[in-house]
C-alpha positions in Angstrom: 61.1 5.6 -53.4 58.7 3.3 -51.4 60.9 0.2 -51.9 64.0 2.1 -51.0 62.3 3.1 -47.7 61.1 -0.4 -46.9 64.5 -1.9 -47.7 66.4 0.7 -45.7 63.8 0.1 -42.6 64.1 -3.7 -42.8 68.0 -3.6 -42.9 68.0 -0.9 -40.1 65.4 -2.6 -38.0 67.3 -6.0 -38.2 70.6 -4.4 -37.1 69.0 -2.7 -34.2 67.3 -5.6 -32.9 70.6 -7.9 -33.2 72.2 -5.0 -31.4 69.6 -4.7 -28.6 69.3 -8.5 -28.3 72.9 -9.9 -28.1 74.8 -6.6 -27.7 73.6 -6.3 -24.0 73.6 -3.0 -22.1 77.2 -2.1 -23.4 75.9 -2.8 -26.9 72.9 -0.4 -26.5 75.3 2.0 -25.2 77.4 1.8 -28.2 74.4 2.0 -30.6 73.0 5.1 -28.8 76.5 6.6 -28.8 76.4 6.7 -32.3 72.9 7.9 -32.8 73.3 10.6 -30.2 76.5 11.8 -31.8 74.8 11.9 -35.3 71.7 13.2 -34.1 73.5 16.2 -32.5 75.4 17.1 -35.4 72.2 17.0 -37.5 70.3 19.2 -35.1 73.4 21.8 -35.1 73.2 21.8 -38.9 69.5 22.2 -38.8 69.6 25.3 -36.4 72.0 27.2 -38.5 74.1 27.8 -35.5 77.4 29.8 -36.5 79.9 27.6 -34.4 83.2 26.0 -35.5 84.5 22.5 -35.4 86.0 22.7 -31.8 82.5 23.9 -30.4 80.4 21.1 -32.3 83.0 18.5 -31.0 82.5 19.8 -27.6 78.7 19.8 -27.8 78.8 16.1 -29.1 81.1 15.1 -26.0 78.6 16.8 -23.8 75.6 15.0 -25.3 77.4 11.7 -25.3 78.1 12.1 -21.6 74.5 11.9 -20.9 74.4 8.3 -22.2 77.5 7.7 -20.0 75.7 9.3 -16.9 72.7 6.7 -17.4 75.2 3.8 -17.4 77.6 5.2 -14.7 75.8 7.5 -12.5 78.4 7.2 -9.8 80.9 8.8 -12.2 78.7 12.0 -13.2 75.4 12.8 -12.1 72.8 13.7 -14.6 71.7 16.8 -12.8 75.2 18.1 -12.6 75.5 17.3 -16.3 72.6 19.3 -17.2 74.0 22.3 -15.3 77.5 21.7 -16.7 75.9 21.7 -20.4 74.2 25.0 -19.9 77.2 26.5 -18.2 79.6 25.3 -20.7 77.6 26.5 -23.6 77.6 29.9 -22.3 81.3 29.8 -21.6 82.2 28.7 -25.1 80.1 31.7 -26.5 81.8 34.2 -24.1 85.4 32.8 -25.3 84.2 33.3 -28.9 83.2 36.9 -28.2 80.7 37.1 -31.1 77.4 38.4 -29.4 75.5 38.9 -32.7 75.1 35.2 -32.9 75.2 34.3 -29.2 71.7 33.8 -28.8 71.2 31.6 -31.5 74.3 29.5 -30.7 73.5 29.0 -27.0 70.0 28.4 -27.3 70.4 25.8 -30.1 73.4 24.1 -28.6 71.6 23.7 -25.2 68.2 22.5 -26.7 70.2 19.9 -29.1 72.3 18.4 -26.2 68.9 18.2 -24.0 66.7 17.0 -26.9 69.2 14.4 -28.1 71.6 13.5 -25.4 69.1 13.6 -22.2 65.6 13.0 -23.7 66.5 10.0 -25.8 70.2 8.9 -24.6 69.8 9.0 -21.2 66.4 7.8 -20.7 66.6 4.9 -23.2 69.6 3.6 -21.1 67.8 3.8 -17.9 64.7 2.3 -19.4 67.1 -0.7 -20.4 68.3 -1.0 -16.9 64.7 -1.3 -15.4 63.0 -4.5 -14.5 62.2 -6.3 -17.8 64.1 -3.4 -19.5 65.0 -5.4 -22.6 61.1 -6.4 -23.0 60.1 -2.7 -22.7 62.7 -1.6 -25.1 60.8 -4.0 -27.7 57.5 -2.5 -26.6 58.9 0.8 -27.2 60.2 0.0 -30.6 56.9 -2.0 -31.6 54.6 1.1 -30.5 57.0 3.4 -32.5 57.4 1.4 -35.6 53.8 0.1 -35.6 52.6 3.9 -35.5 54.9 5.0 -38.3 53.9 2.1 -40.5 50.2 2.6 -40.0 50.5 6.3 -40.4 52.5 6.0 -43.4 50.7 3.5 -45.3 47.1 4.7 -44.5 48.0 8.2 -44.8 49.8 7.7 -48.3 46.8 5.9 -49.6 43.9 7.5 -48.1 44.8 10.6 -46.4 42.7 13.5 -47.3 42.2 15.6 -44.4 45.5 17.4 -43.5 46.1 17.9 -39.8 48.5 20.8 -39.8 49.7 21.5 -43.3 51.8 24.5 -42.3 54.1 22.3 -40.3 53.7 18.8 -42.0 52.0 18.8 -45.3 51.7 15.1 -45.6 50.1 14.3 -42.1 46.5 13.4 -42.4 44.0 12.7 -39.9 43.3 9.3 -41.4 47.1 8.5 -41.1 46.9 9.9 -37.6 44.2 7.5 -36.6 45.7 4.7 -38.1 49.0 5.2 -36.4 47.3 4.9 -33.1 45.4 1.7 -34.1 48.6 0.2 -35.4 50.6 1.2 -32.4 47.8 -0.4 -30.0 47.8 -3.5 -32.0 51.7 -3.7 -31.9 51.4 -3.0 -27.9 48.7 -5.8 -27.4 51.0 -8.4 -29.5 54.1 -7.7 -27.5 52.2 -7.9 -24.3 51.0 -11.3 -24.8 54.5 -12.2 -26.3 56.9 -10.6 -24.0 55.2 -8.9 -21.3 52.2 -10.9 -20.0 52.6 -9.5 -16.5 51.5 -6.1 -17.7 48.0 -5.5 -17.3 45.7 -5.2 -20.3 44.6 -1.6 -19.5 48.1 -0.5 -19.0 49.0 -1.9 -22.6 46.0 0.0 -23.9 47.0 3.2 -22.2 50.5 2.9 -23.3 49.5 2.2 -26.9 47.3 5.0 -27.4 49.2 7.5 -25.2 52.7 6.6 -26.6 51.4 6.8 -30.2 49.9 10.4 -29.7 53.2 11.5 -28.0 55.0 10.0 -30.8 52.9 12.2 -33.3 53.7 15.2 -31.3 57.4 14.2 -31.6 57.3 13.6 -35.3 55.5 17.2 -35.6 58.1 18.8 -33.5 60.9 17.6 -35.8 58.8 18.8 -38.9 58.6 22.1 -37.1 62.3 22.3 -36.9 62.8 21.2 -40.4 60.2 24.1 -41.9 61.9 26.4 -40.1 65.1 25.4 -41.5 63.7 25.1 -45.0 64.8 21.6 -45.3 63.0 18.2 -46.2 65.1 15.9 -44.2 67.4 16.4 -41.1 70.1 14.5 -42.9 70.9 11.9 -45.7 72.2 8.9 -43.9 69.2 6.6 -44.3 68.1 6.0 -48.0 64.5 6.8 -48.1 64.2 8.2 -44.5 66.7 11.0 -44.3 68.8 11.5 -41.2 68.8 10.1 -37.8 66.7 12.7 -36.3 64.0 11.7 -39.0 64.0 8.2 -38.0 64.1 8.8 -34.1 62.0 11.8 -33.8 58.8 9.9 -32.7 61.1 8.0 -30.2 62.9 11.0 -28.7 59.5 12.0 -27.1 58.1 8.4 -26.4 61.1 7.1 -24.6 60.9 9.5 -21.6 57.1 9.1 -21.4 57.6 5.1 -21.3 60.4 5.3 -18.8 58.4 7.5 -16.3 55.2 5.6 -16.7 57.0 2.2 -15.9 58.9 4.0 -13.0 55.8 5.4 -11.3 53.0 3.3 -12.4 54.3 -0.1 -13.5 56.9 -0.5 -11.1 
């Protein structure tokens, strides 16, 4: 299991880095489009919503439009898109005329679209278009992956004090602390390599802050999976589960880094 997890992470990591480095903005858009589409479908399955194929396709399209909105804001405003998403989700349920499942369907659809399409897809493309956007993406990935690796390795070997076993039985205090340390080390290394203009204090704030936020993102998805009574959000990635299992931390970290860069760094 461990070697399967490592092999999958290496292959996936290399593919993502190649796409980000050489694909440009449109390459990132294509990669994110695939991630958002799969992620929304996984979320819909987790929620247990009772909607048909047409509704699922419709919600996937709405989520994908957030990626397009970040790339082409003159085509469709993100604020308009948020309003349209909420309005159209309700409209779809009105057309279905099944009030017994309407609350679950509307709330899960709206949350899934915002959670995957806006928080992750829109913010990541916006981050890429900032000054030093490519290197900020690498900082984001480094902090996320560093934190995940540290938490997994130390927690698996030395974790004894569980944090919130009712939500995530495997998460330990030892792994949590190691995740923050590894994330900070990754941030410091990437700062000297790619982002020397960013002050050391900012890097340490980002390393600690984003690691903590990432752990919350991880627990948030664990909460959803416990509610759905499943171990993983999907089976796409051997040893890791689904797209949401792999991106759960980053979904929360991406907006945090974007707004820190927007209001503090630049």
